[in-house]
N, C-alpha and C positions, 0 to 999 in steps of 0.2 A: 504494500500500500504506500502511495506517495505521501511525503510529509504534508503536502498541500491538503490532502483529504483529511488529515488529522488536526488541522488548525481550527481553533475556535474563532470564527470570524467576528464574534462579538467581543473578543478580548485582544484584538490586534493592537500593537503599539501604533499610536497615531503618527509618530515620527521616528524614523530609523536613520541613523548616521553611519556611514561606512568609511573606514580608512582603507583605501584600495592599495595594498602594498604587495610587492613581489614581482612587478613587471620585468625589472632588470635581471633578477635572479632566474626567472623563468626562461628568459631569452638566453642567458649565459649557459644554462643547463642544456640548451639545445644547440650550443655553438653558434648562436646568432648575436647580432648587435642588440643593444638595449632597446632601441626604437622598435625592433620586431616585437618585443614584449608589450610595448605601449600600444602598438597596432592591435594586438590580440586582446589587450585589456579592454579596448573599445567594444569588442564582441560581448564581453562579460557585462559591461554597463548596459548594453542593449537588452541582454537577456534578463538581467536583474530588474530593470525598469519594467519590462514586460510582466515579470512575476509580480511586481508591486501593483501594477495596473490590474492584473487578474484578481488580486486579493481585495482591491479597493483601498490600498494604502493611501494616506493623504499626503505625507511628506517624506521625502527621501533626500538626504544631503550627502554628497560625495566629496571626499577630500581629494581634489583633482590635482592641485599644484600649490605647494606651500611657499611662503615667502623665502624660506631657506633653499628651496629648489632652484632659485636663480643662481646659486653658487655652483651648480652642476656644470660639466663641460659645455661650452657655448654651442657646439654642434648639436648636442642632445637637446638643449633647451630650444633651439631654433626648430628642430624636428618635431618636438612636442607641440610647439605653437602652431606649426603648419598642420599637424595632425588635428589639432583642436579646431582650426578654421574649417578644414574640409569635413570633419565629422559633424560639426554643428550645422553646416550648410546642408549636408545630406540628410540629417535627422529631422529637419523641420517638418517635412511632410508626415513622417512617422509620429511626431509629437501631436500634430493636428488630428491625425486619425485616432490616436489613443487618448485624446483630451488631456495631454500632459502640458503643464505650464512650466516653462523654464525660468529659473531664477539664478542669481549669482551673488556671492558675498566675497569680500576681501578687498585688497588694494587694486582694484580693477584698472586704475589709471596707469599702472605699471605694465600692463599688457601691450604688446605691439598694436599699432593702430588697426591693422587689418583684422587681427583677432578680436580686438575690442569692438570694432564696428559690426563684425559678424555676430558676436555675442549679443550686442544690444538689439540688433535686428531680430534675432531669434526670440529674445525676451519680449520685445514689442509684439511680434507676430503671434506668440502663444499666450499673451497676457489675458485673453478672454476665456481660456480653457479652465475648466472647473474640476478636473480630476486630480491626478497626482501632481504635486508640486515638486519638481526635481531641482534642487539647488546645487550648483557647482561652487565649491570653495576654491577660489582661484587667487593666487598670490596672497594666500591667507595665513595669518598668524593670530592665534587666539590671544596671546599676550598683548600684541599690538592693538587688537580689537578692544581689549579691556582698558588699556591706556587711553585709547581714543574716546571711549565712553566716559572715563573719568575726566578727561579734558572738556568734553562737551558739557558735562554736569557742572564743572567748575566755572565754565563760561556763563552758564545759565544763572548760577548764584551771583557771579560778579555783575551781571547785567540787571539783576533784580527780578528775573523771571520766576525764580523759585527761592525759597528760604533753605538754609542748610538743614533745617529740621525736616524738610520735605524729602530728603534723600533716604531711600529705602531700597530693598531688593527689587521691588516692582519697577521703580523709577530707573534703577540701574539697567534692568533688563530691557527697558524701552529705548535705551541708548546704544544697544548692541546691534550688530548687523542683522540679527535674527529676530528683531522686535515684532515682526508680523507673523511669526510662526511659534508653535509650542516647542518646549524643550524636547530633545530626543529622549525616548524611553528605552531605546536599545542602541548600543554602539557596537558595531562589528568591525574587527580588524583581521585582515587576512595575512598570511605568510608566516605565522608562528611567532611574530614579535609581540612582546607583552608590554607595550607602552602606548601613551596617548599622543605623543609627538605634537604638542602645542595645538591641539584640535578641540575647539568648542569647550574649553576648560570650565567656563562658567555654566554653560548650558547642560553639561552632562553630570552635574552634581548628584543627581539621583538616577542616572541611567543605569541599566543593566549592561554589563560588559561581556562580550562574546568574542573569544579568540579562536581562530581556526588555523591549522598549519597549511591549508591550501594557499597557493600563490594566486594572486588576483586573476590572471588569465585562465585559470582552471575553475574559478568560482562561477556558478550558474544559479538559476532561479531555485533549483532544488536545494542548493546550499542555503539560500536565503530562507526558504521554508523551514529547513532544519533549525536555523538560528532562531526563528520565530517560535518554533515548537519548544525549544529550550527555554526561551523567554517566558512562555506561558506556563511552564512548570515551576517557575520561581515564585517565592513569596515576597512581595514588595511591601516592606513595613514602614518605610519613611520615618524611622526612629521609634516606632511603636513596637509593642510586643506582638507575638503571634496571636495571643488571645484577643487583643484589641482589634487586630485586623480581621479575625474570623468571627 
């Protein structure tokens, strides 16, 4: 029986975040250049998005390119950007057919103009879609996001828009890139690494963490379903006791 058939659709996580790790190692294991892994990683994205749509998942956020990734070899970075442009262009029709809304967070101004323009066009084209919201974390750093939020709030206090006593967790959350979506309830990381890598540090405070040894190009919708099944077996207490929750 497929994991999908065992999932309780009434207990789906509303928002799943994924750290898509292992493209380079996957390619190296096959004697190929790293970009070969990135190309095959696109197939995994397509399949996982399809799985999310099939389930009725509302939010999926993918760690696509971190601010630290700019430090990688220049040729690899250029190849990734070109791949991103071509992929986004090709996928717009698929997004429209599947009612997927594209979103992006991060320091998007750092993207090459061609990539930025293609991304903004896709976001605008799919803005009216009401199904799955797929967010790409691009040139993204969670620490930088948190610092930016703190600066925004400090400026609001300085200008008299708010009082310092108005600052609370809710206000802080409204100043993050993800202010228009719920916090992730499930974080998945592929490739067998057990770290968060500066990803959604504020937002995953109460997320369930799921680590799999599979490299991202081998990850498919059935693996997503398995992660959701694991999530649904967990008891989420939020600081309370089991007796209180039950």
